[in-house]
N, C-alpha and C positions, 0 to 999 in steps of 0.2 A: 652307766657307771658314774659314780661321783668323782669329780676331778680330784686328783691327788694333790694335797696341800700340806704344808708344814706350819705349825703355829709360829707366829712371829714373836720371839722372846729373846731376851739377852740373859745369858747364864754366867754367873760368876763362878769360876773354877778356882778354889783356894789352893789346889795343888800346884798351879802355875801362877796364881795371883793375877789372873787376866780375865777380861770379859770375852766370852765366846758368843757369836751370833751368826745367823744365816739369813741371807736375803735371796729373793728370786733372781735367777739369771735374766739379764736383759740383753737381747741379741746385739743391738747396735753398741751398747756401752761395754759389754764384756767380751765381744767376739775376739778382738786382737789378743787380749790377755789369755783367754782360754786356748786360742790357737797356739800361742807361744808355749804355754804349759804343756800342751800335747806334743811339742817337739823336744822336750827335755829327755835326756838319756835315761833317767830313772822312771819315766812314765811310758816311753815307747813300748817296751816289751810286754806291758800288761794291758795297755789300752788300744794299741794298734791304730792310732789315729794320726800318725805322722804322714798326713796326706796333704794335697794342695789346699790352698785357702778356699777355693771354690767348692771343693768336695766337703771340706769341714763346715763351711757355711750351710750347705745343703743338709748335712748330718745334724747340725745343731738346730736348724730351723725345724726339721722333722721331729726331733725329740721334744722341742718346746711345744709343738702342737699335739703331742701324744697325751691324752687325758689321764692315762694311768701312771705317767711319770711326773715328777716335779724336780726341777733343776735348781741348784742353789750355789751361791758363793759363800764359803765359810770365812768368817772374819775373826781375827784376834785383835782386841782393842781397836776395833773399827777398820783394821787393815785387811783387804782381801788377800787370802793366801792359799785357799783350797777350793776344790770343786766337788760337789756332792750330787748324786742322783738318788732320790727316794722314789719308791714305786709300790703299787699294789701287786702282790704276787699273782692274784687272779688277773688273767689277761696278759701275763708275761710268759716268756718261754719257760721260765722256772716252774710254772704251775704243773708241768709234766714230770717234774723230778721228785715230788713227794706229795703226800695227802695234805694239801693246804686248807686252811680256814679262809673264808672270804675276806677277813679283816687282817690277814698276815701282810706285813709290809717288809720291803727289802731296802738295802742301802749299798751304794757304791761310793768310793771316795778316791781322791788323789790330792796330795799336797803338791801344788804347782810351783809356788815361790820357793826357790832353792834355799833362800835365807832361813826358812823355817824347817828344813830337813835336819834330822838327827838331834833335835832339841826337846824331844819328849812331848810334842804337841798332838800327835796322832791320837793317843788314848783319850786325853781330855775332850778333843773334838768329837770323837766317836761316841764317847759317853754322853755328851751333850745332845747330839742328834738322836741317839737311841732313846734318850729320855723324852725328847720331843715327839718321837714317833709313838711312844707309849701314852702320850696325851690323848690319843684316840682310845676311848674307853673300851672299844670292842677288840682292839689289837692285843692279843696275848703272846704273839711271837713276832720277833724281827729276825729276818734272815739275811744272810750274805753269801756270796759265791765268788770269792776271790780266786785268781789263778792259783792252782795247787802248788806252782813253783814259787809263788810269792810268800816265802816263809816268814819274812818280817811282818807283812801285813796280817797274815794268819795269827801270828803271835800277839799282835795288838788286839785283834778281835777276841782272842781267847782271854786276854787280860781284862777285857771289858765285860766278859761274861758269856760270850758266844761259845758254843760247844760244837766241835766237829761231829758231823753225822756220817758223811760218806763222800767219796769222789763221784762227780757227775760229769758227763760230757756236755759241753755247751759250745755254741759256735765260736771257733777261734781259740778254744782253751779247754783244758781239763780243769774243772773247778773243785774247790773244797766247799761243800755245802755246810753252812754253820747256822745254828739256831740260838737265839737269845730269848729266854723265857721271862715274861713280865715280872712274876713274883720273885724269881731269883735275882733279876736285875735290881729291883727295888730294894731288896734286902741287902745286896752288896753295896749299892750306892745311895744310901739314905740321905746324903748331905748335898745332893744336887738341887740347887735353888735358882729359880728365875729371879731377876731383879727388875 
């Protein structure tokens, strides 16, 4: 299996007039920040990682070693404020939920820094990372499976161009399976540009 990676680009989003970028998670550099984000009240119900530091360290180490996942810190104007997981559907538990193509990719996200909540940043960030996932020429579909109870996040995915398919059972949650088609995404967001 090819290691999952995300292109390293900076995207200028004119809707918020800010630079959006993503960088790989570094265990030692990012551990405390990510641990704190997972203790935030708006994160706990959907990520279920309000666990001990030792347990979270083990969890993060395992995810960083998984070749079909790629972990990222999302930045706005160079400031870390969100956490992203991108992955190949092939090899993920999600592959049992629909007839996937081997190049399908998925995405998880959380905005950790509470100063960035409620300011309209989730959509530009999601738009940017989805655009980067479609940089893989073989990827025709990006998928997401947020908790079905997380209506705010589902709404953001739908504004980005993801379409609800069905409810699916996943470990720890009932999820909304959402698909984003490459052609529809490109038509909707023709003005996304790397700088």
